[in-house]
C-alpha positions, 0 to 999 in steps of 0.5 A: 131607859130615860133619864133620871128625874132627881127629888131633892128633899128639904126637911128641918125635923124627924123626917118622917114624910121623907122617909115615906117619899124616898121608900115609895120611890126606892124602886121606881125606874126614873124618879129618884131621891137623889139626896136631903138638904136640912137647916138643923144639924140635929134633924131626925131626917139626917138618921133616916137619910144615912140608914137609907144610904140617902146623901145629905147635907146642912144648908149654911144659910137658909136665907142665902138664895144663891147658895141653895140654889148652887146646893141643888144645883150640884145635887142635879136637882130636877123636882124640890120637895119640902117635907116638913121644911120651917124656913121660907124658900128664897126667891132666886130658888123659887125663880130657879125652880118655878113650878118645881118645888112642893110643900105640904101643909097640915091644913086646908088651906087657905085656912090656918097658913102663913108665916108661924102657922106649922105643925102642933100650931095649926092643928091647935088653932083648928080646935080652938076654932071649933072646926069640923073638919081639917086636912092636909094641902099640897101645894106649889111653892111661890115666893109667901108662905103657904099660898102657892097653887093648890094640887090637892086637898085631903080632908080629914074629920075633927073628932070631939075628943081630939087633942092636938097630938090625936089630930096631928097624927091623923092628918100625918096618916094621910100625908103619909098616903098622899104627898109621893102619888102627887109628886109622881103626878107633877113629875108626870106632867113636867117630864112626859117624855122621861115619865112614859106619859103621853 
């Protein structure tokens, strides 16, 4: 059997995307979630990880790039997956994992991205602008917020009576459908010999 591809998830919040990801790959012969790192000691993802038997740890200082690289290395990380992680990834981590850090953003980038644009703020901005559609973007992470190469975008219509909450729920449903398959596609491109792809 080929060696595992270890995913490390970074999350700051409830961990709904993280939970979908480790559930999706629970029976995968190669792709495996090896751990969760969070910058918040009260993050909801911690309880979900404990219930699923997924190791987790706190990130002492999210801006300390060398320390975060060391934490990721200690978990045997091959692929870093941001699942609602709200801190900028330090340049040392981007350099160590170039092309191997994924993020999901709740808009059609480059629209409604950048520093401070996350979660409810994105949906409020979309509604305030009167947009007819929004969506999600799955992209590689570079040293800036939301500017890395786009791997997948999924469009979601904005309905006449949408609120930030109803719009967020519909976008999140699509995030749950598309994030794990996109992770698998990237892994297959990066490690074809492990994933059995030509």
